[in-house]
C-alpha positions as CSV (number, residue, x, y, z in Angstrom):
1,X,-83.7,-18.4,88.8
2,X,-80.1,-19.5,88.5
3,X,-77.9,-16.2,88.6
4,X,-77.8,-12.3,88.0
5,X,-75.0,-10.0,88.5
6,X,-75.3,-6.9,90.6
7,X,-75.3,-3.2,89.2
8,X,-76.8,-0.3,88.7
9,X,-78.2,-0.8,85.1
10,X,-79.6,-4.5,85.1
11,X,-80.9,-7.7,86.5
12,X,-80.4,-10.8,84.4
13,X,-82.7,-13.8,85.6
14,X,-82.0,-17.2,84.6
15,X,-86.1,-18.0,85.0
16,X,-87.4,-21.8,85.4
17,X,-83.9,-22.8,82.9
18,X,-84.4,-20.0,80.2
19,X,-82.4,-17.2,81.4
20,X,-84.4,-14.1,81.1
21,X,-83.9,-10.2,81.4
22,X,-85.8,-7.9,83.9
23,X,-85.0,-4.7,85.7
24,X,-87.0,-6.2,88.8
25,X,-87.0,-9.2,91.0
26,X,-90.6,-11.4,90.8
27,X,-90.7,-12.1,94.7
28,X,-91.0,-16.0,95.3
29,X,-94.4,-17.7,96.6
30,X,-92.8,-20.4,96.9
31,X,-89.3,-22.2,95.9
32,X,-88.7,-26.0,94.9
33,X,-85.7,-28.2,96.2
34,X,-84.4,-27.8,92.2
35,X,-83.7,-24.5,92.7
36,X,-86.4,-23.3,90.7
37,X,-89.6,-20.6,91.8
38,X,-92.8,-22.6,91.4
39,X,-95.0,-19.7,91.4
40,X,-94.0,-15.7,90.9
41,X,-96.9,-13.1,91.7
42,X,-95.7,-11.0,93.5
43,X,-93.4,-8.2,91.9
44,X,-90.9,-5.7,93.3
45,X,-89.5,-3.0,92.1
46,X,-85.7,-2.0,92.4
47,X,-83.0,0.2,91.8
48,X,-80.2,-2.1,91.9
49,X,-80.3,-6.2,91.1
50,X,-79.5,-8.8,93.5
51,X,-77.3,-11.7,92.4
52,X,-79.6,-14.6,93.4
53,X,-78.0,-18.3,93.1
54,X,-81.5,-20.9,94.4
55,X,-79.7,-24.2,95.3
56,X,-81.8,-26.7,97.0
57,X,-84.9,-23.9,98.0
58,X,-82.0,-21.8,100.0
59,X,-81.6,-18.2,98.4
60,X,-78.1,-17.2,98.0
61,X,-77.0,-13.0,97.3
62,X,-73.4,-13.1,95.4
63,X,-72.2,-9.3,95.1
64,X,-70.7,-8.6,91.7
65,X,-69.0,-5.6,90.6
66,X,-70.1,-3.4,87.2
67,X,-67.3,-5.1,85.4
68,X,-68.7,-8.5,86.1
69,X,-65.8,-9.9,88.9
70,X,-67.5,-11.4,92.1
71,X,-66.8,-9.9,94.7
72,X,-64.6,-13.3,96.3
73,X,-61.9,-13.1,99.3
74,X,-59.7,-16.3,100.0
75,X,-58.9,-19.1,97.9
76,X,-61.5,-20.9,95.7
77,X,-63.8,-23.4,96.6
78,X,-64.6,-26.5,95.8
79,X,-67.8,-25.7,94.3
80,X,-66.0,-23.3,91.9
81,X,-65.5,-26.2,90.0
82,X,-68.5,-27.8,89.9
83,X,-70.6,-27.3,87.2
84,X,-73.0,-24.6,86.7
85,X,-75.0,-24.9,83.7
86,X,-74.9,-27.5,80.8
87,X,-75.4,-26.6,76.7
88,X,-76.1,-29.6,74.7
89,X,-75.9,-29.4,71.0
90,X,-75.3,-31.9,68.1
91,X,-72.5,-33.8,68.3
92,X,-71.3,-32.4,71.3
93,X,-71.9,-31.3,74.4
94,X,-70.4,-28.8,77.3
95,X,-70.4,-27.5,80.9
96,X,-69.9,-24.3,82.5
97,X,-68.6,-24.1,86.0
98,X,-67.2,-20.5,88.0
99,X,-64.0,-20.3,85.9
100,X,-64.0,-22.4,83.0
101,X,-66.0,-24.4,80.0
102,X,-65.4,-28.0,79.1
103,X,-67.0,-29.5,75.7
104,X,-66.7,-33.2,74.7
105,X,-67.9,-35.4,71.9
106,X,-67.8,-34.4,68.3
107,X,-64.7,-31.8,67.1
108,X,-65.0,-32.0,63.8
109,X,-65.1,-28.6,62.9
110,X,-63.6,-27.6,66.6
111,X,-66.7,-27.2,68.2
112,X,-65.0,-28.3,71.1
113,X,-63.0,-25.2,71.4
114,X,-59.6,-26.8,72.2
115,X,-57.4,-26.1,69.2
116,X,-58.1,-29.3,67.9
117,X,-60.5,-31.3,65.4
118,X,-60.2,-33.9,67.4
119,X,-62.9,-35.7,69.3
120,X,-63.0,-36.2,72.7
121,X,-64.3,-38.8,74.7
122,X,-64.1,-37.1,78.0
123,X,-64.3,-33.3,79.0
124,X,-61.9,-31.0,77.8
125,X,-60.6,-27.2,78.5
126,X,-61.8,-24.7,76.3
127,X,-59.3,-22.9,75.2
128,X,-58.2,-21.1,78.9
129,X,-61.1,-19.5,79.2
130,X,-62.1,-18.6,82.3
131,X,-65.1,-16.2,83.6
132,X,-68.0,-17.1,81.6
133,X,-71.3,-16.5,82.6
134,X,-73.7,-18.1,79.7
135,X,-72.9,-21.1,77.3
136,X,-74.9,-22.6,74.5
137,X,-74.0,-25.5,71.6
138,X,-75.8,-25.7,68.4
139,X,-75.4,-28.3,65.8
140,X,-71.6,-27.7,65.5
141,X,-70.8,-24.5,67.1
142,X,-70.8,-22.8,70.2
143,X,-70.8,-19.6,71.9
144,X,-70.4,-18.2,75.2
145,X,-70.9,-14.9,77.2
146,X,-68.3,-13.8,79.1
147,X,-68.8,-11.7,82.5
148,X,-67.9,-8.2,80.6
149,X,-71.3,-9.3,78.5
150,X,-69.1,-9.8,75.2
151,X,-70.0,-13.3,73.1
152,X,-67.4,-15.7,71.7
153,X,-67.9,-18.6,69.3
154,X,-65.7,-21.1,68.0
155,X,-66.5,-24.3,66.1
156,X,-68.4,-24.5,61.9
157,X,-68.3,-21.3,60.3
158,X,-69.5,-21.7,56.8
159,X,-72.5,-19.0,57.2
160,X,-70.8,-16.6,59.6
161,X,-72.3,-18.1,62.7
162,X,-69.4,-17.4,64.6
163,X,-70.1,-13.6,64.2
164,X,-67.0,-12.5,63.7
165,X,-67.1,-11.5,59.8
166,X,-65.5,-14.7,58.5
167,X,-66.7,-17.9,57.1
168,X,-63.6,-19.8,58.4
169,X,-63.6,-22.3,61.2
170,X,-62.3,-21.8,64.4
171,X,-61.1,-24.1,66.7
172,X,-60.8,-22.0,69.6
173,X,-63.2,-18.5,70.9
174,X,-63.5,-15.7,68.5
175,X,-65.2,-12.6,69.5
176,X,-68.5,-11.9,67.9
177,X,-68.0,-8.3,66.3
178,X,-70.2,-5.2,66.7
179,X,-72.2,-6.6,69.2
180,X,-72.0,-5.8,73.5
181,X,-74.3,-6.0,76.6
182,X,-75.5,-9.5,75.9
183,X,-76.9,-11.5,78.9
184,X,-78.7,-14.6,77.1
185,X,-77.4,-16.2,74.2
186,X,-78.8,-19.0,72.2
187,X,-77.2,-21.4,69.2
188,X,-79.0,-22.7,66.6
189,X,-78.3,-25.2,63.8
190,X,-76.4,-22.7,61.7
191,X,-77.2,-19.5,63.6
192,X,-76.7,-17.5,66.3
193,X,-79.4,-15.2,68.6
194,X,-78.1,-13.2,71.4
195,X,-80.6,-11.0,74.0
196,X,-79.4,-7.9,74.6
197,X,-80.1,-5.7,77.8
198,X,-82.2,-3.1,76.2
199,X,-84.6,-6.5,75.3
200,X,-84.2,-6.5,72.0
201,X,-82.6,-9.5,70.1
202,X,-79.6,-9.8,67.4
203,X,-79.2,-13.1,65.2
204,X,-76.7,-13.9,62.4
205,X,-75.6,-16.3,60.7
206,X,-77.6,-18.9,58.1
207,X,-80.6,-17.2,57.1
208,X,-82.2,-19.5,54.5
209,X,-85.5,-19.5,55.9
210,X,-85.8,-16.3,57.6
211,X,-83.8,-17.5,61.1
212,X,-82.2,-14.5,61.3
213,X,-85.6,-12.3,62.1
214,X,-84.9,-9.3,59.8
215,X,-87.2,-9.5,57.3
216,X,-84.7,-11.4,54.3
217,X,-83.2,-14.6,53.2
218,X,-79.6,-13.2,53.8
219,X,-76.8,-14.9,55.5
220,X,-75.0,-12.5,57.2
221,X,-71.9,-13.0,59.4
222,X,-72.1,-9.9,61.5
223,X,-75.2,-9.5,64.1
224,X,-78.8,-8.2,62.5
225,X,-81.9,-6.6,64.7
226,X,-84.5,-9.2,64.7
227,X,-87.8,-6.8,63.6
228,X,-90.5,-5.6,66.1
229,X,-88.5,-7.2,69.2
230,X,-88.2,-5.2,72.3
231,X,-89.3,-6.4,75.5
232,X,-87.8,-9.8,75.1
233,X,-86.8,-12.0,78.5
234,X,-85.1,-15.2,76.7
235,X,-84.8,-16.6,73.2
236,X,-84.2,-20.2,71.9
237,X,-82.7,-20.9,68.6
238,X,-83.5,-24.2,66.5
239,X,-82.4,-25.7,63.8
240,X,-83.8,-23.5,61.1
241,X,-86.0,-21.3,63.4
242,X,-85.8,-19.1,66.2
243,X,-88.3,-18.1,69.1
244,X,-88.4,-15.4,72.0
245,X,-90.3,-15.0,75.2
246,X,-91.6,-11.4,75.9
247,X,-92.2,-9.6,78.9
248,X,-96.3,-10.0,78.9
249,X,-96.1,-13.8,78.3
250,X,-96.4,-14.2,74.7
251,X,-94.2,-15.8,72.4
252,X,-92.8,-14.9,68.6
253,X,-91.2,-17.7,67.0
254,X,-89.5,-17.0,62.9
255,X,-87.4,-18.9,60.0
256,X,-88.7,-22.4,58.8
257,X,-92.3,-23.3,59.4
258,X,-92.7,-26.4,57.1
259,X,-93.8,-28.5,60.1
260,X,-95.4,-25.9,62.1
261,X,-92.4,-25.0,64.2
262,X,-94.0,-21.1,65.0
263,X,-96.8,-21.9,65.9
264,X,-99.1,-19.6,64.2
265,X,-101.6,-21.7,62.6
266,X,-99.9,-21.7,59.0
267,X,-97.1,-23.8,57.4
268,X,-95.5,-20.7,55.7
269,X,-92.3,-19.5,56.7
270,X,-91.8,-16.5,58.3
271,X,-88.5,-14.0,58.0
272,X,-90.1,-11.9,60.9
273,X,-91.8,-12.9,63.9
274,X,-94.8,-13.9,64.5
275,X,-97.1,-14.7,67.5
276,X,-97.8,-18.0,69.1
277,X,-101.3,-19.1,68.8
278,X,-103.0,-18.8,72.0
279,X,-99.8,-18.4,74.6
280,X,-100.2,-15.5,76.5
281,X,-98.8,-17.3,79.8
282,X,-95.1,-18.2,79.5
283,X,-92.5,-18.4,81.4
284,X,-89.8,-20.3,79.6
285,X,-89.6,-21.1,76.1
286,X,-87.1,-24.0,73.9
287,X,-86.9,-24.4,70.1
288,X,-85.7,-27.9,68.6
289,X,-84.9,-28.9,65.5
290,X,-88.4,-28.6,63.8
291,X,-90.7,-28.3,66.9
292,X,-91.2,-25.8,69.8
293,X,-92.5,-26.0,73.7
294,X,-93.1,-23.3,76.1
295,X,-93.6,-23.7,80.2
296,X,-96.8,-22.1,80.8
297,X,-97.4,-20.1,84.6
298,X,-99.6,-22.8,85.4
299,X,-96.5,-25.6,85.3
300,X,-97.7,-27.5,82.1
301,X,-96.0,-27.7,78.9
302,X,-97.6,-26.7,75.3
303,X,-95.3,-27.5,72.5
304,X,-96.1,-27.4,68.3
305,X,-94.7,-28.3,65.1
306,X,-93.0,-31.7,63.8
307,X,-94.7,-34.4,65.9
308,X,-92.6,-37.0,64.3
309,X,-91.8,-40.3,67.2
310,X,-94.4,-38.4,69.7
311,X,-92.2,-35.4,69.8
312,X,-94.8,-32.8,71.1
313,X,-96.2,-35.3,73.8
314,X,-99.7,-35.4,73.2
315,X,-99.9,-39.2,72.8
316,X,-100.0,-38.9,68.6
317,X,-97.6,-38.6,65.8
318,X,-99.5,-35.6,64.0
319,X,-97.8,-32.4,63.6
320,X,-99.3,-29.0,64.7
321,X,-99.3,-25.4,63.9
322,X,-100.9,-24.7,66.9
323,X,-99.7,-25.5,70.5
324,X,-100.7,-28.8,71.9
325,X,-100.5,-29.6,75.9
326,X,-97.9,-32.3,76.8
327,X,-100.2,-35.6,78.1
328,X,-99.6,-35.7,82.2
329,X,-97.2,-32.7,82.9
330,X,-98.6,-30.2,85.5
331,X,-95.8,-29.4,87.9
332,X,-92.8,-28.9,85.3
333,X,-90.4,-25.7,86.2
334,X,-88.3,-26.1,82.7
335,X,-88.4,-27.5,79.5
336,X,-86.2,-28.2,76.9
337,X,-86.6,-29.8,73.1
338,X,-84.3,-31.6,71.5
339,X,-83.7,-33.1,67.4
340,X,-86.3,-35.5,67.3
341,X,-87.8,-35.5,71.9
342,X,-87.6,-33.8,74.7
343,X,-87.6,-33.2,78.0
344,X,-88.7,-31.3,81.1
345,X,-87.8,-30.8,84.7
346,X,-90.5,-31.3,87.6
347,X,-90.7,-29.5,90.6
348,X,-88.7,-31.9,93.3
349,X,-86.0,-32.7,90.8
350,X,-87.8,-35.7,88.5
351,X,-87.0,-35.3,84.9
352,X,-89.7,-37.2,81.9
353,X,-88.8,-37.1,78.3
354,X,-90.9,-38.2,75.5
355,X,-90.3,-38.7,71.6
356,X,-87.8,-40.7,70.2
357,X,-85.7,-43.4,71.8
358,X,-84.2,-45.1,69.2
359,X,-80.7,-44.1,71.3
360,X,-81.9,-44.2,74.7
361,X,-82.1,-40.5,74.5
362,X,-85.2,-41.0,76.9
363,X,-83.2,-42.4,79.8
364,X,-85.9,-45.2,81.3
365,X,-83.8,-47.9,80.3
366,X,-85.1,-48.9,77.2
367,X,-84.7,-48.4,73.3
368,X,-88.7,-47.8,72.9
369,X,-90.4,-44.2,71.6
370,X,-92.9,-42.8,73.4
371,X,-95.4,-40.1,72.6
372,X,-96.1,-39.2,75.7
373,X,-93.7,-38.3,79.1
374,X,-91.6,-41.2,80.6
375,X,-89.7,-40.9,83.7
376,X,-85.5,-40.8,83.5
377,X,-84.1,-43.4,85.6
378,X,-81.4,-42.9,88.2
379,X,-81.3,-39.3,88.4
380,X,-83.2,-38.5,92.1
381,X,-82.8,-34.6,91.6
382,X,-81.8,-33.1,89.7
383,X,-82.0,-28.9,88.8
384,X,-81.6,-28.6,84.8
385,X,-82.0,-30.7,81.8
386,X,-80.4,-30.1,78.6
387,X,-81.4,-32.1,75.2
388,X,-79.9,-32.3,72.0
389,X,-79.7,-34.5,68.9
390,X,-80.4,-38.1,70.2
391,X,-78.7,-37.2,73.8
392,X,-79.7,-35.8,77.0
393,X,-77.7,-34.3,80.0
394,X,-78.4,-33.6,83.4
395,X,-77.0,-31.7,86.3
396,X,-78.3,-32.5,89.5
397,X,-78.4,-30.6,92.9
398,X,-74.5,-31.7,93.8
399,X,-73.2,-30.5,90.8
400,X,-72.4,-33.8,88.9
401,X,-73.7,-34.1,85.2
402,X,-75.6,-37.4,83.7
403,X,-75.8,-38.0,80.1
404,X,-78.0,-40.2,78.3
405,X,-78.6,-41.7,74.6
406,X,-76.4,-41.4,71.3
407,X,-72.4,-42.0,72.3
408,X,-71.2,-41.6,68.9
409,X,-68.0,-39.1,69.0
410,X,-68.1,-40.0,73.2
411,X,-71.1,-37.6,73.1
412,X,-71.9,-38.9,76.9
413,X,-68.7,-37.7,78.3
414,X,-67.7,-40.8,79.7
415,X,-64.9,-42.1,78.1
416,X,-66.7,-44.9,75.8
417,X,-68.4,-44.6,72.2
418,X,-71.8,-47.1,73.7
419,X,-75.1,-45.8,74.0
420,X,-77.0,-45.7,77.0
421,X,-80.6,-46.0,77.9
422,X,-79.4,-44.9,81.4
423,X,-78.2,-41.8,82.4
424,X,-73.7,-42.3,82.4
425,X,-71.2,-39.9,84.8
426,X,-70.0,-37.7,82.7
427,X,-66.1,-37.8,83.9
428,X,-65.0,-35.6,86.2
429,X,-68.1,-34.3,87.4
């Protein structure tokens, strides 16, 4: 759980690394030093929403108005300018603070949002934006939710993935049309999905494999309702598929299924959501390029789909259309699936990664791929892990950001273009 907003209407919960929506707060039995609840068994229904920020086991309640503005007084503290959350995409990454978004790396389509198409090896400010609540980076575009719960996107727009009704790229944020009360956004390859306050999901952009989930393969530049989803608590978009975590702990996925990434025992695509086989206690989900992973209530992880380089983490490289247990992980608190690798944040703040390591994206100081989890070096206490295309980034408990792996276009944000198999500090963070 990271942040929620006090109002008389709804709760937002970022639960174990996946932002989730609920009308209750689940009381934590034990909280981790990294700021995540280890187990949540006691549920307490409430009439208002508490905004809870967990850091190093400390719970802070922050009140905000129904309009979303924090009830603050006095000057801004230094903490207002530290990173709160991360987004890692194809060749670019972004960081959200209390009052701004900064991005770095590839900018061919304007995905950095700074009104240029010039790549940057260090973080640059996104179009003067402020008061964002959430950020997500895809292959070549980026989206944010502001505290008024509207969506703005920027970058590549050939398939209408910015949601503004057109197909022109934009190097500054533009508003997604016909959508409001958004509590999570997830950017995929060339499509975008949003979780709404009523626990439904809307998607827009490319639907060549049915990844919009509305029963068609028609590409759309405006949001459409995903079929049969009305109890979602989180959404995650991959390259050509998406998955939703439902309130009872089950998972549904839709879209491309050529490697079994939908997880329902078949390799046939589906333009409507299908249940992932055998997943009934999921607490978080992550859709990668061609594989998917779920964090379970017992703090283990299961992954399914393409297993090139061993990115399913089960000591093999064979694809699977049903979930498989990741080897040797039993204390995970979040999961992030990328293009050819995956990473997990563990209880206590350690990180383990597995899969392709051609660019050093596993962060263990080598360039050797691994079909089982290996420990990331030099990040003793992380509170968030996000992975993208051949690159990983972590936010530590002090608000610092470190990235490792592919540094093309300056994607590691450290002012160079040299790949690194060890975490390097992002400039300014």
